[in-house]
N, C-alpha and C positions, 0 to 999 in steps of 0.2 A: 504494500500500500504506500504509494508515493508520498502522500501527505505525512504519514507517520515517519517514514524514512528521512524525509527532509527535516522534520522536527527533531529527530534523534541526532542528526548531523549538526543542527544548529544549536540545540539546547542540552543535549545529552553530555554527561561528563564521565570520563573513564578514570578508574582508580586501579592501582596495581592489584593483581590477583584475579583478574577477569570480572571486575565489578563495573557495571554501567549504571550510573545514577540518572534517573529520569524523574526525580522527585519534584521538579518544578513544573511538570505538566501531566504526570500519570499517577504517581503513588504517594504524594503528600499534598502538594497543591495540584489541583486537577483542572484541565482545560475541558469544560463540558462540551464544547462544540467538537473538538477533536474526539472526545470520548464517544459522542453520538455517531460521528463518521466511522469510527472503528467498529462500533456495534452494528451499524448498517452493513459494513463489509463482512463481518462475521456471519450475520444473518444471510447475506447473499451466498457466502461460501457453504453454508449448510442447508441451502434451499433444497426442498424435496425430502429432507430428513424429518421424520416424525419426532417431535420434541415435546415432552409434557412438563419438563422441569429443568431449570438451570441450577447447577451446583458449583460452588466456588469455595475457596478457603479464605478465612479472614486474614488480613484486612484488605490488602491491595487488590484482590480480585472482585471485591464487592461492587465497586463503581461500574466496571465494564459489564459485570454479570447483570446488574439491575437494568442497565440500558438495553442489553440483549433481551432480557425477560420482558421489558416494556414493549419492545418491538414485536416480540413473538406472542405477547399476552399470555405468558406462563409464569408460574411462581418461581421465585429465586430462593434457594436455601444456601446458607453458608456454613461450612464446617467450622466449628469453634476450635481455637487452639488451647483451650483449657476446659476442663470438665466442670460445668456449672452444677452446684449442689441441687438445683431445681430441675435439672434435666432427667427425665425418666426414659427408660426403654432405649438406651444409647447404642449406637454403632460406633466403634472406636478403631482407630488405626494410628500407626506411628509414621511421622514424616520428618526427615532431616532437612533443615533449612541451610542452604549453601551460604546465603547472605549473613545469617546470624550465627552460623556454625554451631547449631544445637538441634536436638531432636524435640519435636512437639508431639503431643498426643492430640490428634484431631478427633472431633466427635460430632455426630449428627443424631438427632432424635429419629428413631425408626418411624415415628408418627409422620415425618415429613419426607421420607424416602421409602416409597412403597414398591412392592414387586411389579406392579403394572407400569411404573414410571419409565419413560424413555428420556434419559438424562444427557444433557450437554454440559460438559465441564468448561468453565471459562476462567482464565487467570491472566495476570499481567505478564509474568515471565515463565518461560520454559528453559531450564538450565540442565540439571542432571536428571530431571523427571521424577524426583522424589514425591512432590505433591501429586503428580499424576498417578503414581503407583498407589499412594494412600487413598486417592479418590476411587481408583479401580477396586481396591479392597473394600471400601465402604459400600460402593454400588453392588458389588458381588454379595456382601453380607446381607444387603437388603433384598436380594433376589431381583433387582431392577436391571435395566439394560443401559449400558453406557454407549451412546450412539455417536459421540464425537468429543473432541477436545479442541478448544479454540484459545489461542494465546495472542497477546498483543506483540510480544517480543520473544524470539527464540534465540538462544545462544547455541549455534550449531556446533561450536567447538567443545561443548560440554556433553554432547551425545544423547541427552535426554530425549530429544525428538526422534532421533534415529532408533533408539531402543523402543519407544512407544509405537512407532510405525512398524517396526519389525514384529511387535507383539500383536499387530493387526488393528491398531487404533486408527481411526480417521482423525488426523491431526492437521489443524490449520494454524499457521502463524502469519501475522500481518507484516512483520519485519523480521528478517533473519540476520543475525550478526555472525559473520564468518570468523572475525578475529577482533580481539582487543589488545593484541600484542603491542608493546611499547606505548600503551594508552592511546592508540590510534583506532578509531572506530571504523571497521571495514564491514560494509553491508553486502549481502548477496543481492 
């Protein structure tokens, strides 16, 4: 998606260790017009796919997931990164965060992820695919069907997209980063 790629080149910042900061327009301060354009493109890419629910992981995936859910007129559920004392009937999985260098327990109430659901996972980044694997686990536990995964930005050099595609997932990424070597952003 050219608009997103241009914005990454203009406003994205690279840090050593393969870190791309887009917090000034995606995952801290958000550009709602760009967010809607990205949601429209994700909807276009999954056109013809039956989707009954959007699933994401808090917190950075929530904004694009809500926009996609709005356009598709389907509910949006976000997996929480901590187990609330009030949540009953939980589905639980473990996810390692590359950015934060720690493992999270993610959970969703079984009340909001049903066997009949056709689930589209939406998130901001695809790096090593850990969040995707955790979501696959949650969806499988629910007996639902994961029909696709949509990401705003994929770091191709971290192989998560490759692994998810090899596992048979329909993965769509709006911008693919080939390399962040020497803190230079190289897009596919």
